[in-house]
C-alpha positions as CSV (number, residue, x, y, z in Angstrom):
1,X,-13.9,7.8,35.1
2,X,-15.5,5.0,33.2
3,X,-18.8,6.9,33.1
4,X,-17.1,9.9,31.4
5,X,-15.3,7.6,28.9
6,X,-18.6,6.0,28.0
7,X,-20.3,9.4,27.7
8,X,-17.6,10.8,25.4
9,X,-17.8,7.6,23.2
10,X,-21.6,8.0,23.2
11,X,-21.4,11.6,22.0
12,X,-18.8,10.6,19.3
13,X,-21.1,7.8,18.1
14,X,-24.1,10.2,18.1
15,X,-22.3,12.9,16.1
16,X,-21.0,10.2,13.7
17,X,-24.6,9.0,13.3
18,X,-25.8,12.6,12.5
19,X,-23.0,13.0,9.9
20,X,-24.1,9.6,8.5
21,X,-27.5,11.1,7.6
22,X,-25.9,13.1,4.8
23,X,-22.9,10.9,3.9
24,X,-23.8,7.8,1.8
25,X,-21.1,5.4,3.0
26,X,-21.6,6.3,6.7
27,X,-24.6,4.5,8.2
28,X,-26.7,6.3,10.8
29,X,-28.5,3.5,12.6
30,X,-25.5,1.5,13.9
31,X,-24.0,4.6,15.4
32,X,-27.3,5.6,17.0
33,X,-27.7,2.1,18.4
34,X,-24.1,2.4,19.8
35,X,-24.8,5.8,21.2
36,X,-28.0,4.5,22.9
37,X,-26.1,1.6,24.4
38,X,-23.3,3.9,25.7
39,X,-25.7,6.5,27.0
40,X,-27.8,3.8,28.8
41,X,-24.7,3.2,30.9
42,X,-23.5,6.7,31.3
43,X,-26.1,9.4,30.6
44,X,-29.7,8.0,31.2
45,X,-31.3,11.4,30.5
46,X,-29.9,11.5,26.9
47,X,-30.7,7.8,26.5
48,X,-34.3,8.6,27.3
49,X,-34.3,11.5,24.9
50,X,-32.9,9.2,22.1
51,X,-35.7,6.6,22.8
52,X,-38.4,9.3,22.8
53,X,-37.1,11.1,19.6
54,X,-39.6,10.7,16.7
55,X,-36.8,9.7,14.2
56,X,-34.2,7.9,16.2
57,X,-36.5,6.4,18.9
58,X,-38.5,3.7,17.1
59,X,-35.6,1.9,15.4
60,X,-33.5,2.0,18.6
61,X,-36.5,0.6,20.7
62,X,-37.2,-2.1,18.0
63,X,-33.6,-3.2,18.2
64,X,-33.3,-3.1,22.0
65,X,-36.6,-5.0,22.5
66,X,-36.8,-7.4,19.5
67,X,-33.4,-7.3,17.8
68,X,-35.1,-6.6,14.5
69,X,-36.1,-4.0,12.0
70,X,-39.5,-3.0,10.7
71,X,-40.4,-3.9,7.1
72,X,-40.8,-0.4,5.9
73,X,-37.5,0.7,7.4
74,X,-35.7,-2.1,5.7
75,X,-37.3,-1.3,2.4
76,X,-36.4,2.4,2.8
77,X,-32.8,1.4,3.7
78,X,-32.4,-0.8,0.7
79,X,-33.7,1.9,-1.6
80,X,-31.3,4.5,-0.2
81,X,-28.4,2.1,-0.3
82,X,-29.1,1.4,-3.9
83,X,-29.5,5.0,-4.8
84,X,-26.5,6.4,-3.0
85,X,-24.2,3.6,-4.2
86,X,-25.5,4.0,-7.8
87,X,-24.6,7.6,-7.7
88,X,-21.2,6.8,-6.2
89,X,-20.5,4.1,-8.8
90,X,-21.4,6.5,-11.6
91,X,-19.2,9.3,-10.3
92,X,-16.1,7.4,-9.3
93,X,-13.6,7.1,-12.2
94,X,-11.3,4.5,-10.7
95,X,-12.2,0.9,-11.5
96,X,-10.8,-0.6,-8.2
97,X,-12.8,2.0,-6.2
98,X,-15.9,1.0,-8.1
99,X,-15.2,-2.6,-7.3
100,X,-14.7,-1.8,-3.6
101,X,-17.9,0.2,-3.6
102,X,-19.8,-2.7,-5.2
103,X,-18.3,-5.1,-2.6
104,X,-19.3,-2.9,0.3
105,X,-22.8,-2.5,-1.2
106,X,-23.3,-6.3,-1.5
107,X,-22.0,-6.9,2.1
108,X,-24.3,-4.2,3.4
109,X,-27.3,-5.4,1.5
110,X,-26.6,-9.0,2.6
111,X,-26.4,-8.0,6.2
112,X,-29.6,-5.9,6.0
113,X,-31.5,-8.7,4.3
114,X,-30.5,-11.1,7.1
115,X,-31.9,-9.0,9.9
116,X,-35.2,-10.2,11.4
117,X,-38.2,-8.3,10.1
118,X,-40.7,-7.3,12.9
119,X,-44.3,-8.0,12.1
120,X,-46.9,-5.6,13.5
121,X,-48.4,-8.3,15.7
122,X,-45.1,-9.0,17.4
123,X,-44.5,-5.3,18.2
124,X,-47.8,-4.9,20.0
125,X,-47.1,-7.4,22.7
């Protein structure tokens, strides 16, 4: 029973991560990391597929092995966060929503900047 619950939660996290690819306020990577963790305990075949996937695999493997993020991935994430939040801030007419968006952006960027950056030498070991 527990295996099925973990598998269902894993699929929900995976689908949420896929939706996060196109929605600016829904992050993809944390949901893919969650899906990988849940599938590791419930559906090893899909866990292996996630780790070998060309897009999802490297960030998941980096996190599982080193608890960090590659420099180019962090740079790309910062650029996309700034772009999507800028568009959202320009479009949203309500001042309190703009303030909330700004707060979320600052929290997200602060969290992202505090993640350890993986150097190429460390990843080759």
